[in-house]
C-alpha positions as CSV (number, residue, x, y, z in Angstrom):
1,M,23.9,-17.8,1.7
2,K,26.3,-19.3,-0.9
3,K,23.7,-22.1,-1.6
4,L,20.8,-19.6,-1.8
5,F,22.6,-17.1,-4.0
6,P,22.0,-19.0,-7.3
7,I,18.4,-19.4,-6.4
8,L,18.1,-15.7,-5.6
9,G,19.8,-14.9,-8.8
10,V,17.3,-16.9,-10.9
11,L,14.4,-15.3,-9.0
12,T,15.8,-11.9,-9.5
13,A,16.2,-12.5,-13.3
14,I,12.6,-13.7,-13.4
15,L,11.5,-10.6,-11.6
16,L,13.5,-8.4,-13.9
17,M,11.8,-10.0,-16.9
18,Y,8.4,-9.6,-15.3
19,A,9.1,-6.0,-14.6
20,L,10.1,-5.5,-18.3
21,Y,6.9,-7.0,-19.4
22,Q,4.9,-4.7,-17.0
23,A,6.8,-1.6,-18.3
24,L,6.5,-2.4,-22.1
25,V,3.2,-4.3,-22.3
26,V,0.9,-4.0,-19.3
27,A,1.4,-0.3,-18.5
28,P,-0.8,1.9,-20.7
29,T,0.7,4.3,-23.2
30,E,0.9,7.9,-21.9
31,Q,-1.4,10.1,-24.0
32,T,0.9,13.1,-24.4
33,M,4.4,11.6,-24.7
34,G,3.5,8.2,-26.2
35,D,5.8,5.2,-25.8
36,V,8.9,7.2,-25.0
37,Q,7.4,7.7,-21.6
38,R,8.0,4.1,-20.8
39,I,11.6,4.9,-20.0
40,F,10.0,6.4,-16.8
41,Y,9.9,2.8,-15.4
42,Y,13.7,2.7,-15.5
43,H,14.6,6.3,-15.0
44,V,12.8,6.7,-11.7
45,P,13.5,3.3,-10.1
46,S,17.2,3.7,-10.9
47,A,17.3,7.0,-9.0
48,W,15.4,5.6,-6.0
49,T,17.7,2.6,-5.9
50,A,20.8,4.9,-6.1
51,F,19.5,7.1,-3.3
52,I,19.0,4.1,-1.0
53,L,22.5,2.8,-1.7
54,L,24.0,6.3,-1.1
55,F,22.2,6.5,2.2
56,L,23.6,3.1,3.0
57,N,27.0,4.4,2.1
58,F,26.3,7.3,4.5
59,G,25.3,5.1,7.4
60,A,28.3,2.8,6.9
61,S,30.7,5.7,6.6
62,V,29.4,7.2,9.9
63,F,29.6,3.8,11.6
64,Y,33.2,3.5,10.3
65,L,34.1,6.9,11.6
66,V,32.8,5.9,15.1
67,T,34.1,2.3,15.2
68,R,36.9,2.0,12.6
69,R,35.6,-1.4,11.6
70,S,36.7,-2.7,8.3
71,T,33.4,-4.3,7.5
72,A,31.7,-0.9,7.7
73,D,34.3,0.5,5.3
74,I,33.7,-2.4,2.9
75,V,29.9,-1.8,3.0
76,A,30.5,1.9,2.4
77,L,32.7,1.2,-0.6
78,V,30.4,-1.4,-2.2
79,S,27.2,0.7,-1.8
80,A,29.0,3.7,-3.3
81,E,30.1,1.6,-6.3
82,V,26.7,0.1,-7.1
83,G,25.0,3.4,-6.2
84,V,27.1,5.2,-8.8
85,V,26.1,2.6,-11.4
86,F,22.4,3.2,-10.8
87,L,22.8,7.0,-10.7
88,T,24.6,6.8,-14.0
89,V,21.6,4.9,-15.4
90,N,19.4,7.7,-14.2
91,L,21.6,10.4,-15.8
92,V,21.7,8.5,-19.1
93,T,18.0,7.7,-19.4
94,G,17.0,11.3,-18.5
95,P,18.5,12.9,-21.6
96,I,17.2,10.0,-23.8
97,W,13.7,10.8,-22.4
98,A,14.2,14.6,-22.6
99,R,15.3,14.7,-26.3
100,P,11.9,13.8,-27.9
101,V,9.9,15.5,-25.2
102,W,11.8,18.8,-24.5
103,G,13.6,19.0,-27.8
104,I,17.0,19.1,-26.1
105,W,19.3,16.5,-24.5
106,W,20.2,18.5,-21.5
107,T,19.3,21.8,-19.7
108,W,20.9,23.2,-16.6
109,D,17.8,22.6,-14.7
110,M,18.2,22.5,-10.9
111,R,17.2,18.9,-10.6
112,L,19.5,17.8,-13.5
113,T,22.4,19.9,-12.3
114,S,22.2,18.9,-8.7
115,T,22.1,15.2,-9.8
116,L,25.2,15.7,-11.9
117,V,27.0,17.3,-9.0
118,L,25.9,14.4,-6.7
119,W,27.3,11.9,-9.3
120,L,30.6,13.8,-9.5
121,I,31.0,13.8,-5.7
122,Y,30.6,10.0,-5.6
123,V,32.8,9.4,-8.7
124,S,35.4,11.5,-6.8
125,Y,34.8,9.3,-3.8
126,L,35.5,6.2,-5.9
127,F,38.6,7.8,-7.5
128,L,39.9,8.5,-4.0
129,R,39.4,4.9,-2.9
130,R,40.9,3.5,-6.0
131,F,44.1,5.7,-6.5
132,S,45.0,6.8,-3.0
133,S,47.3,4.4,-1.1
134,S,47.4,6.4,2.2
135,G,46.4,4.7,5.4
136,E,44.0,7.6,6.0
137,T,42.1,7.0,2.7
138,P,39.1,5.2,4.4
139,L,38.8,8.1,6.9
140,L,39.0,10.8,4.1
141,A,36.5,8.8,2.0
142,A,34.1,8.5,4.9
143,A,34.2,12.3,5.4
144,L,33.5,12.8,1.7
145,A,30.6,10.4,1.8
146,V,29.0,12.4,4.6
147,L,29.3,15.5,2.4
148,G,27.8,13.6,-0.5
149,A,24.9,12.3,1.5
150,L,23.9,15.8,2.4
151,C,23.3,16.5,-1.3
152,V,20.8,13.6,-1.7
153,P,17.9,15.3,0.0
154,F,18.6,18.5,-1.9
155,V,18.5,16.6,-5.2
156,Y,15.2,15.0,-4.3
157,F,13.5,18.1,-3.0
158,S,14.9,20.5,-5.5
159,I,11.8,20.4,-7.7
160,W,9.8,21.6,-4.7
161,F,12.2,24.4,-3.8
162,F,12.9,25.7,-7.3
163,R,11.0,26.3,-10.5
164,T,12.4,23.6,-12.8
165,Q,11.8,22.2,-16.2
166,H,11.9,18.8,-14.6
167,P,8.3,17.6,-14.1
168,Q,6.8,17.5,-10.6
169,P,6.4,14.1,-8.9
170,V,3.2,12.3,-9.6
171,M,3.3,10.8,-6.1
172,G,3.4,13.3,-3.2
173,G,3.3,16.3,-5.5
174,G,-0.4,16.7,-6.1
175,G,-0.4,14.6,-9.3
176,S,-2.0,11.3,-10.1
177,I,-0.9,8.1,-11.9
178,D,-2.8,5.3,-13.4
179,P,-2.7,2.3,-11.1
180,R,-1.2,0.1,-13.8
181,M,1.6,2.6,-14.3
182,L,2.2,2.7,-10.5
183,H,2.2,-1.1,-10.4
184,A,4.8,-1.3,-13.2
185,L,6.9,1.4,-11.5
186,L,7.0,-0.3,-8.1
187,I,7.7,-3.7,-9.7
188,N,10.6,-2.3,-11.5
189,W,11.9,-0.7,-8.4
190,L,11.6,-4.0,-6.5
191,A,13.5,-5.7,-9.3
192,F,16.2,-3.1,-9.4
193,S,16.5,-3.3,-5.6
194,C,16.8,-7.1,-5.6
195,F,19.4,-6.9,-8.4
196,A,21.4,-4.2,-6.5
197,S,21.3,-6.4,-3.4
198,L,22.8,-9.4,-5.2
199,V,25.5,-7.3,-6.8
200,C,26.4,-5.7,-3.5
201,R,26.5,-9.1,-1.8
202,S,28.9,-10.4,-4.5
203,R,31.0,-7.3,-4.4
204,Y,31.2,-7.4,-0.6
205,R,32.5,-10.9,-0.6
206,L,35.1,-10.1,-3.3
207,E,36.4,-7.0,-1.5
208,K,36.6,-8.9,1.8
209,L,38.6,-11.7,0.2
210,Q,40.9,-9.2,-1.5
211,R,41.6,-7.5,1.8
212,E,42.3,-10.8,3.4
213,V,44.8,-11.7,0.7
214,D,46.5,-8.3,0.9
215,A,46.8,-8.6,4.7
216,A,48.3,-12.1,4.3
217,H,50.8,-10.8,1.8
218,A,51.7,-7.9,4.1
219,M,52.2,-10.4,7.0
220,E,54.3,-12.6,4.8
221,S,56.5,-9.7,3.8
222,L,57.1,-8.9,7.4
223,L,58.1,-12.4,8.3
224,D,60.3,-12.9,5.2
225,P,62.7,-10.0,4.6
226,R,63.4,-11.2,1.1
227,E,59.8,-10.5,0.1
228,S,60.3,-6.8,0.9
229,L,63.2,-6.6,-1.5
230,R,61.2,-7.8,-4.5
């Protein structure tokens, strides 16, 4: 995997550039909103990628609760970190798109509000992992992750359950989309997913090495009493 990683990195960079070309050049201009609609090709894939990562966090957290394996805890932490990044991209691009279309940066729409609540839950998760030194931190974080995962379907289906200012989905919601737009959307989602996978892989290796170093230092402190006095 170490030898393949640079190759995968180059291929992902090429895919991201191709996706950018599809979004800005190939995809037709939307008749009502104009070119500002092109942020759609980043706003939606970032949300989809975030949801996948948060479900991965949920699965790894449940697995950790059952097995107490550190590898599962690392996967849960890494997927939450990268997932929050993509969810942040979604929350930032939304108001940028809304301002010229709706005339406002933000409205307390059910979709927007529930997405913000979801973001706050996982930011709280990361704060817990970062600043708590208790031995029960992974267990508490896993329980919080299960709670957060329950909010993901609510966020996704909120536009079906409530009347919202957020537009209905063009796929699965009775709408339609130009095939070139759909192609650009899916290519960007694939590019985002590949990029997220590479970042997760790198972050996993880094976290695993860090824990091995911490464990080695802890063992050294037990074997050498002078270390515990420093």
